[in-house]
C-alpha positions in Angstrom: -134.2 18.4 -68.0 -136.3 16.7 -70.4 -140.3 16.2 -70.2 -139.8 12.7 -69.6 -137.5 13.3 -66.5 -139.6 15.7 -65.4 -142.6 13.6 -65.5 -140.7 11.0 -63.8 -139.8 13.4 -61.0 -143.4 14.2 -60.4 -144.2 10.7 -60.3 -141.5 9.9 -57.6 -142.6 13.0 -55.6 -146.2 11.7 -55.8 -145.1 8.4 -54.3 -143.2 10.0 -51.8 -146.1 12.3 -50.4 -148.4 9.0 -50.4 -146.0 6.8 -48.3 -145.5 9.9 -45.8 -149.2 10.5 -45.6 -149.8 7.1 -45.0 -147.2 6.7 -42.5 -148.5 10.0 -40.5 -152.1 8.8 -40.6 -151.4 5.2 -39.4 -149.2 6.8 -36.4 -151.2 9.7 -35.5 -154.2 7.8 -35.2 -153.2 5.4 -32.7 -150.2 7.3 -30.9 -149.8 6.5 -27.4 -149.6 9.1 -24.5 -147.1 8.5 -21.8 -149.6 7.0 -19.5 -151.0 4.7 -22.0 -147.8 3.6 -23.7 -147.0 1.0 -21.1 -150.5 -0.3 -20.5 -152.1 -0.6 -23.9 -151.8 -3.5 -26.4 -151.2 -3.0 -30.0 -154.0 -1.7 -31.8 -154.1 -4.9 -34.2 -154.5 -7.2 -31.1 -157.0 -5.2 -29.0 -160.8 -6.6 -29.4 -163.4 -3.9 -30.0 -165.3 -4.8 -27.0 -162.4 -5.0 -24.7 -163.2 -3.6 -21.0 -161.2 -0.5 -20.0 -158.0 -1.0 -19.1 -157.2 -0.8 -15.1 -155.2 2.2 -14.0 -151.5 1.3 -14.0 -150.3 1.2 -10.3 -146.9 2.4 -9.1 -146.4 0.1 -6.1 -146.1 -3.1 -8.1 -143.9 -6.0 -6.9 -140.9 -7.1 -9.0 -141.8 -9.6 -11.6 -141.1 -13.3 -10.4 -138.4 -15.1 -12.0 -139.2 -17.9 -14.2 -136.8 -20.6 -14.0 -136.2 -22.5 -17.3 -135.2 -25.6 -18.1 -131.8 -25.6 -19.3 -130.9 -22.4 -17.5 -127.5 -21.9 -15.8 -127.6 -21.3 -12.2 -124.9 -21.5 -9.2 -125.5 -22.6 -5.8 -123.5 -21.8 -2.5 -122.8 -25.5 -1.9 -122.8 -27.3 -5.2 -121.6 -24.7 -7.5 -122.6 -24.1 -11.2 -125.2 -26.4 -12.7 -128.2 -26.8 -15.2 -131.9 -26.6 -14.3 -133.2 -30.1 -15.3 -137.1 -29.4 -14.3 -138.7 -26.5 -12.4 -142.0 -26.3 -10.7 -143.3 -22.7 -9.6 -141.8 -19.4 -9.9 -139.3 -17.3 -8.2 -138.5 -18.0 -4.7 -140.9 -20.7 -4.0 -140.0 -22.8 -7.4 -138.7 -26.2 -6.6 -135.8 -26.8 -9.0 -134.0 -30.1 -10.1 -130.5 -29.1 -11.0 -127.6 -31.1 -12.5 -124.7 -30.4 -10.8 -121.0 -32.1 -11.1 -121.7 -34.1 -8.1 -125.0 -35.3 -9.6 -128.7 -34.1 -9.5 -130.0 -32.0 -6.4 -133.4 -30.7 -5.6 -133.1 -26.7 -4.3 -135.4 -24.0 -4.0 -135.4 -21.0 -6.2 -134.0 -18.3 -3.7 -131.1 -20.8 -2.8 -129.7 -20.2 -6.5 -128.7 -17.5 -8.6 -128.4 -17.1 -12.5 -125.2 -17.8 -13.9 -123.4 -14.7 -15.2 -122.4 -14.7 -18.7 -118.9 -15.8 -18.9 -115.8 -14.2 -20.6 -115.8 -17.0 -23.3 -119.4 -16.0 -24.1 -118.5 -12.4 -24.8 -114.7 -13.2 -26.6 -116.4 -15.9 -29.0 -118.4 -13.2 -31.2 -115.3 -10.8 -30.8 -113.2 -13.4 -32.5 -115.5 -14.5 -35.2 -115.6 -10.7 -35.9 -112.0 -10.1 -36.1 -111.5 -13.4 -38.3 -114.1 -12.3 -40.8 -112.5 -8.7 -40.9 -109.0 -9.6 -41.4 -109.8 -12.4 -44.2 -112.0 -9.6 -45.6 -109.2 -7.2 -45.7 -106.8 -9.5 -46.7 -108.8 -10.7 -49.9 -110.0 -7.1 -50.9 -109.2 -6.7 -54.6 -106.6 -4.0 -55.3 -107.1 -1.5 -58.0 -103.6 -0.1 -59.3 -103.5 3.6 -59.9 -99.7 4.1 -59.5 -100.2 5.5 -55.7 -97.1 5.5 -53.9 -96.5 3.5 -50.5 -96.0 6.6 -48.6 -99.5 7.9 -49.9 -101.2 4.7 -49.1 -99.9 4.9 -45.7 -101.2 8.1 -45.1 -104.4 7.7 -46.7 -105.0 4.8 -44.1 -103.8 7.2 -41.2 -106.7 9.4 -42.6 -109.6 7.5 -43.0 -109.2 4.9 -40.1 -109.8 7.3 -37.3 -112.5 9.2 -39.6 -114.2 5.7 -40.3 -114.1 4.5 -36.6 -115.2 7.8 -35.7 -118.3 7.0 -37.8 -118.5 3.6 -36.4 -118.8 5.1 -32.7 -121.3 7.6 -34.0 -123.6 4.5 -34.7 -122.9 3.4 -31.2 -124.0 6.5 -29.8 -127.2 6.0 -32.2 -128.6 3.1 -32.0 -127.8 2.5 -28.3 -131.2 3.9 -27.8 -132.8 0.7 -28.8 -131.2 -1.0 -25.7 -132.9 1.6 -23.5 -136.1 0.2 -24.5 -136.5 -2.2 -21.2 -137.7 -3.1 -18.1 -135.4 -1.1 -15.9 -136.1 2.1 -14.2 -136.8 5.0 -16.7 -136.5 2.3 -19.7 -138.7 3.4 -22.8 -141.6 1.1 -23.9 -141.8 -0.2 -27.7 -144.4 2.7 -28.2 -142.5 5.3 -26.8 -139.3 3.9 -28.6 -141.4 4.3 -31.9 -142.0 8.0 -31.0 -138.4 8.8 -29.8 -136.8 7.1 -32.8 -139.4 8.2 -35.6 -138.7 12.0 -34.3 -134.8 11.7 -34.4 -134.8 10.0 -37.8 -137.2 13.1 -39.1 -134.7 15.4 -37.6 -131.7 13.4 -38.9 -133.2 13.6 -42.6 -134.1 17.4 -42.4 -130.8 18.0 -41.0 -129.2 17.1 -44.4 -130.8 20.3 -45.9 -128.3 22.6 -43.7 -125.4 20.2 -42.9 -124.8 18.9 -46.6 -123.9 22.6 -47.8 -122.0 23.3 -44.4 -120.1 20.2 -45.2 -119.1 21.3 -48.5 -118.4 24.5 -47.2 -116.4 23.8 -44.1 -114.8 20.4 -45.3 -115.3 16.9 -43.8 -112.7 17.4 -41.1 -114.4 20.2 -39.3 -117.8 18.5 -39.4 -116.7 15.1 -38.1 -115.2 17.1 -35.4 -118.5 18.7 -34.9 -120.4 15.2 -35.1 -118.5 13.7 -32.6 -118.6 16.2 -29.9 -122.2 17.1 -30.2 -123.3 13.7 -30.3 -120.9 12.8 -27.0 -122.9 15.7 -25.4 -126.4 14.5 -26.6 -125.5 11.1 -25.2 -124.2 12.5 -21.7 -127.5 14.5 -21.6 -129.5 11.0 -22.0 -127.2 9.5 -19.5 -128.0 12.3 -16.9 -131.9 12.2 -17.5 -131.7 8.3 -17.2 -129.9 8.3 -13.8 -131.4 11.3 -12.2 -134.9 11.1 -13.6 -134.8 15.0 -14.5 -136.8 15.2 -17.7 -136.6 19.3 -17.3 -140.7 19.5 -17.0 -141.4 17.3 -19.7 -142.8 13.8 -20.2 -140.1 11.2 -20.5 -141.1 10.5 -24.0 -141.0 14.2 -25.2 -137.6 14.6 -23.4 -136.1 11.5 -24.8 -137.4 12.6 -28.3 -135.8 16.0 -27.7 -132.3 14.7 -26.9 -132.3 12.2 -29.3 -133.3 14.7 -31.8 -130.4 16.8 -30.7 -128.0 13.6 -30.9 -129.4 13.0 -34.5 -128.8 16.4 -35.8 -125.0 16.0 -34.8 -125.2 12.6 -36.0 -126.4 13.7 -39.4 -122.9 15.1 -40.1 -121.3 11.8 -39.8 -121.9 10.3 -43.2 -121.7 13.6 -45.3 -118.0 13.8 -43.5 -116.6 10.6 -44.2 -117.8 10.5 -48.0 -116.6 14.1 -48.5 -113.3 13.5 -47.1 -112.9 10.2 -49.0 -113.8 11.5 -52.0 -110.7 13.6 -52.2 -108.4 10.6 -51.2 -110.0 7.6 -53.6 -110.3 7.4 -57.2 -113.8 6.4 -58.9 -112.1 3.1 -59.5 -111.5 2.5 -56.0 -114.7 3.8 -54.4 -116.7 0.8 -54.9 -114.1 -1.1 -52.5 -114.2 1.7 -50.3 -118.1 1.4 -50.2 -117.5 -2.1 -48.8 -115.2 -0.6 -46.3 -118.1 1.8 -45.6 -120.2 -1.1 -44.9 -117.4 -2.7 -42.3 -117.6 0.6 -40.3 -121.5 0.6 -40.1 -121.6 -2.8 -39.1 -118.9 -2.2 -36.5 -121.2 0.2 -35.1 -124.3 -2.0 -34.9 -122.2 -4.6 -33.1 -121.1 -2.1 -30.6 -124.6 -0.9 -30.3 -126.7 -4.0 -29.9 -124.4 -6.7 -28.4 -121.8 -4.5 -26.4 -125.1 -2.2 -25.5 -127.0 -5.1 -24.1 -123.8 -6.4 -22.0 -123.7 -2.6 -20.7 -127.3 -3.0 -19.5 -126.6 -6.6 -18.1 -123.6 -5.4 -16.0 -124.9 -2.2 -14.9 -128.7 -2.8 -14.4 -128.7 -5.5 -11.7 -131.8 -5.0 -9.6 -135.2 -3.1 -10.1 -134.9 0.5 -9.8 -131.5 0.3 -11.3 -131.0 2.8 -14.3 -129.1 2.3 -17.5 -127.2 5.9 -17.7 -123.7 3.9 -18.5 -125.4 3.0 -22.1 -125.2 6.5 -22.9 -122.1 7.6 -21.0 -119.6 4.9 -22.4 -120.3 5.8 -26.1 -120.1 9.8 -25.4 -116.8 9.1 -23.7 -115.4 7.0 -26.7 -116.7 9.7 -29.0 -114.8 12.4 -27.2 -111.6 10.0 -27.8 -112.2 10.1 -31.4 -112.8 13.7 -31.6 -109.0 14.0 -30.6 -107.9 11.3 -32.9 -109.9 13.0 -35.7 -108.3 16.5 -34.8 -104.9 15.1 -35.1 -104.8 12.9 -38.1 -107.6 13.5 -40.5 -107.2 16.0 -43.3 -109.7 16.9 -46.1 -107.5 16.1 -49.2 -103.9 14.7 -49.6 -102.5 18.1 -50.4 -103.2 19.0 -46.6 -101.1 16.3 -45.7 -98.1 16.9 -47.9 -99.0 14.7 -50.8 -100.2 15.8 -54.3 -103.9 16.0 -55.1 -104.8 14.0 -58.3 -107.6 13.5 -61.0 -110.3 11.4 -59.2 -112.2 10.3 -62.4 -115.7 11.5 -61.4 -118.5 13.9 -62.1 -116.3 16.9 -61.8 -115.2 19.5 -64.3 -111.8 20.4 -63.6 -112.7 24.2 -64.5 -116.3 24.0 -63.3 -117.2 27.5 -62.0 -118.5 27.6 -58.3 -122.4 27.6 -57.8 -124.3 28.8 -55.1 -126.0 26.5 -52.8 -129.3 26.9 -54.4 -127.9 26.3 -57.8 -126.1 23.2 -56.4 -129.4 22.0 -54.6 -131.4 22.4 -58.0 -128.9 20.7 -59.9 -128.5 17.5 -57.8 -132.1 17.2 -57.2 -133.1 17.8 -60.8 -130.0 15.4 -62.0 -132.1 12.1 -63.4 -129.7 9.3 -61.7 -129.0 11.2 -58.3 -133.0 11.5 -58.1 -133.6 7.9 -58.9 -130.8 7.0 -56.2 -132.5 9.1 -53.6 -135.7 7.1 -53.9 -134.0 4.1 -54.1 -132.6 4.8 -50.6 -135.7 5.9 -49.3 -136.8 2.5 -49.7 -133.4 1.1 -48.3 -133.9 3.4 -45.2 -137.5 2.0 -44.6 -136.1 -1.6 -45.0 -132.9 -1.4 -42.9 -134.7 0.0 -39.9 -137.6 -2.6 -40.3 -135.2 -5.2 -39.7 -132.7 -3.5 -37.4 -134.8 -2.1 -35.1 -137.7 -4.6 -34.9 -136.1 -7.9 -35.8 -134.8 -8.1 -32.3 -138.0 -7.3 -30.7 -139.6 -10.0 -32.8 -137.0 -12.4 -31.6 -137.8 -11.5 -28.0 -141.6 -11.7 -28.4 -141.4 -15.1 -29.7 -138.8 -16.4 -27.3 -136.4 -16.9 -30.1 -133.6 -15.2 -27.8 -133.5 -18.1 -25.6 -130.8 -20.9 -25.8 -133.6 -23.6 -25.0 -134.9 -23.0 -28.2 -131.7 -24.6 -29.8 -129.0 -23.3 -31.7 -130.6 -22.9 -35.2 -133.6 -20.8 -34.1 -131.5 -18.7 -31.2 -128.1 -17.9 -32.4 -129.1 -15.1 -34.6 -131.5 -13.3 -31.9 -128.9 -14.1 -29.0 -125.9 -12.1 -30.9 -128.1 -9.8 -33.0 -125.3 -7.2 -33.1 -122.5 -9.7 -34.0 -124.6 -11.2 -36.8 -125.7 -7.9 -38.1 -122.1 -6.8 -38.3 -121.0 -9.7 -40.1 -123.7 -9.5 -42.5 -123.2 -5.9 -43.2 -119.5 -6.5 -43.6 -119.9 -9.4 -45.9 -122.8 -7.4 -48.0 -120.6 -4.1 -48.2 -117.5 -6.2 -49.8 -119.5 -8.6 -51.9 -121.1 -5.2 -53.4 -118.0 -3.3 -53.5 -115.7 -5.8 -55.2 -118.5 -6.7 -57.7 -119.2 -3.2 -58.7 -115.6 -2.3 -59.3 -114.4 -5.4 -60.9 -117.7 -7.0 -62.6 -119.9 -4.0 -63.4 -116.9 -1.6 -64.5 -117.8 0.8 -61.7 -121.5 1.0 -62.0 -123.4 0.9 -58.8 -127.0 0.3 -59.9 -126.5 -3.5 -61.2 -125.1 -4.6 -57.8 -128.0 -2.6 -56.0 -130.4 -4.3 -58.0 -129.1 -7.9 -57.3 -129.1 -7.0 -53.6 -132.7 -5.6 -53.5 -133.7 -8.8 -55.3 -132.5 -10.8 -52.3 -134.3 -8.1 -50.1 -137.7 -8.7 -52.2 -137.4 -12.6 -52.0 -136.6 -12.4 -48.0 -139.6 -10.2 -47.2 -141.9 -12.4 -49.1 -140.2 -15.6 -47.4 -140.8 -14.3 -44.2 -144.5 -14.4 -44.4 -145.0 -18.3 -44.9 -142.1 -18.9 -42.3 -144.1 -17.0 -39.6 -146.5 -20.0 -39.6 -144.4 -22.7 -40.6 -141.0 -22.3 -38.5 -140.4 -18.7 -37.1 -137.0 -19.6 -35.8 -135.9 -19.7 -39.6 -136.6 -16.0 -39.7 -133.4 -14.9 -38.1 -131.3 -16.3 -40.9 -133.8 -14.8 -43.4 -133.1 -11.3 -42.0 -129.5 -11.8 -41.8 -129.3 -12.3 -45.5 -131.5 -9.1 -46.0 -129.1 -7.1 -43.6 -126.1 -8.2 -45.8 -128.1 -7.0 -48.9 -129.5 -3.9 -47.5 -126.2 -2.4 -46.1 -124.4 -3.4 -49.1 -127.1 -1.2 -51.1 -126.4 1.6 -48.4 -122.7 1.4 -49.0 -123.1 1.5 -52.6 -125.3 4.3 -53.2 -124.8 6.8 -50.2 -121.2 6.6 -49.9 -120.1 5.7 -53.4 -122.4 6.7 -56.2 -123.0 10.4 -54.4 -119.2 11.1 -54.7 -119.3 9.6 -58.4 -122.4 11.6 -59.8 -121.7 14.8 -57.9 -118.2 15.0 -57.9 -115.7 16.0 -55.1 -117.1 19.8 -54.8 -120.7 18.8 -54.1 -120.2 15.6 -52.3 -121.5 16.9 -49.1 -124.7 18.0 -50.6 -125.2 14.9 -52.7 -124.9 12.8 -49.5 -127.0 15.0 -47.5 -129.8 14.8 -50.1 -129.7 11.0 -50.7 -129.2 10.3 -46.8 -131.9 12.5 -46.1 -134.4 10.3 -48.3 -132.5 7.2 -46.4 -134.2 8.8 -43.0 -137.3 9.7 -44.7 -137.9 6.2 -45.3 -136.7 5.5 -41.7 -139.3 7.9 -39.9 -142.3 6.4 -42.1 -141.2 2.7 -40.9 -140.6 4.0 -37.1 -144.2 5.5 -36.6 -145.8 2.5 -38.6 -144.4 -0.3 -36.8 -144.5 1.5 -33.5 -148.2 1.9 -33.7 -148.9 -1.3 -35.6 -147.0 -4.0 -34.0 -148.0 -5.7 -30.7 -146.8 -3.9 -27.4 -144.4 -6.4 -25.2 -146.0 -5.2 -21.9 -149.6 -4.3 -21.0 -151.3 -3.7 -17.9 -152.7 -6.5 -16.2 -156.1 -7.0 -14.2 -154.2 -6.1 -11.2 -152.9 -2.9 -12.4 -149.4 -4.0 -12.7 -147.5 -4.5 -15.9 -147.7 -8.3 -17.7 -146.4 -9.5 -20.5 -148.6 -9.0 -23.4 -149.9 -12.5 -24.6 -150.6 -11.1 -28.1 -147.0 -10.3 -28.6 -146.1 -14.0 -29.2 -148.9 -14.5 -31.5 -147.3 -15.0 -34.9 -150.2 -13.3 -36.9 -149.6 -9.9 -35.2 -146.4 -9.8 -36.9 -147.7 -10.2 -40.4 -147.7 -6.4 -40.9 -143.7 -6.5 -40.5 -143.1 -8.3 -43.7 -146.1 -7.5 -45.5 -145.1 -3.7 -45.3 -141.5 -4.4 -46.4 -142.5 -6.5 -49.6 -144.0 -3.3 -51.4 -141.0 -1.2 -50.5 -138.6 -3.9 -51.7 -140.3 -4.1 -55.0 -140.2 -0.5 -55.7 -136.4 -0.3 -54.7 -135.7 -3.3 -56.9 -137.8 -1.6 -59.8 -136.0 1.6 -59.6 -132.4 0.0 -59.3 -133.3 -1.8 -62.8 -134.1 1.6 -64.2 -130.9 3.1 -63.9 -128.8 -0.2 -64.4 -126.6 1.4 -67.2 -126.1 4.6 -65.5 -122.3 5.8 -65.0 -120.5 8.7 -63.9 -119.4 11.3 -66.5 -117.4 14.2 -66.4 -119.2 17.3 -65.2 -121.5 15.1 -63.0 -123.4 14.0 -65.9 -124.8 10.3 -66.2 -125.6 8.2 -69.2 
């Protein structure tokens, strides 16, 4: 490696260490205990002279229901209606309701909130189906002489494999929906700890699981991923319904269970890229990177929107638990364990088709290397090293949007239909909107990479990082001017960041490392992704305002500081420099392209 590359590597390593040190210092200086997590406001909103917080009570009454104008309610005599005005709260409220028969005045306890209709569920699913159908029909074709029989068998190979990866996302991000006010649900601070620990384990696991995937093959490791993650989710469901945390505090118990889940989850991305590296030529991989974005996005839809519906349907009274939020993904993962066992094969020759020249960075006569030699080779590869640091930034930005955007919407009431369509649609349908953004971003990035930039991944990554940077900057004034518009900004940012992730982790890793070393390359790159994810989880978990605090009577109350937009300024402020670094690094390798032997120029 040249002196210039060595100096660049040392500089990037120093940046990484500084980011980790700052994130750890911020978190551990204000890390809440289990007893404090529910009761303490965020550090940024707590006055220095605040009186001691009252001791939390365990006999608090259920929170009074706030009847909001335009809320849909049902009445035994008059049927479904819409609240026009309300005075008071809960059972004592007097409501003026518009029924089909006219306006009536009723008491709060004589009406019930309308359940979400079937059409409300089918509409976002219908939108998703239309988008995916149009996208797949319009996918550009790269003609490489594949037979029809080969294409059909390849579809049968990657579809169950890809859907397994989607449902791994379902079983990963469902933990966000466990952050709630039901029995055993995690507070925002507890969630920050649990997800941060899981992210760290996920990133470190690649040091082992990348080499294992190269040795065992992606088929075996996707089976390990689906079975292991299914059991971890079943365990979390058991803890949710039983309250048994095996002698640990809830935060520690769920952090351990989620860490186990994330260890098995870390096989997912490595497996799918490893298998498909043998089935897709370098010139086809940009398009497959777009499909990879679709798979990620479907998983986000299931985790956020379907997960929310699972909670709404199964958690009906105070004291109910959310075990089905974990048990349903566990069951689906076990089904896809069976499907992957039946259909997935590591390479075309395992399915009765000839292997072919993939056109990537792998010499045909390259001698086998030891794990350490491969690791050193990849980690000192000038392009892969820069890609890894770009993806560290991607991990920070992706989770900053996905994990905390929904909390922002709740805190400011932007998930309430009374705010109007423009302001509320994104936060009411977070999973579906994130899914469509990811699909369009992935396909946009893949098609342009293959057809405009001759299968180079860095130019389109730079374009998408430019969108990320502009979006993060735009959030700052919008916090004061029009917070409701921020939802649409983060949609554009989601499109960009999932497109980058598909291009670099799913595509560039195979391009530059070659088929034999794909597993370790993905492991290194995705490991950096979750370093960024870990830093953001600890940082935002400590700095963003808590949704609930303990009131003067010792019972939980809504934290008024959570709806103060100024307390959310750290959210975009932390994203801006990270997006700037990712953009600059993408420009640095603008002209990099894979060559035989794993090189780049």
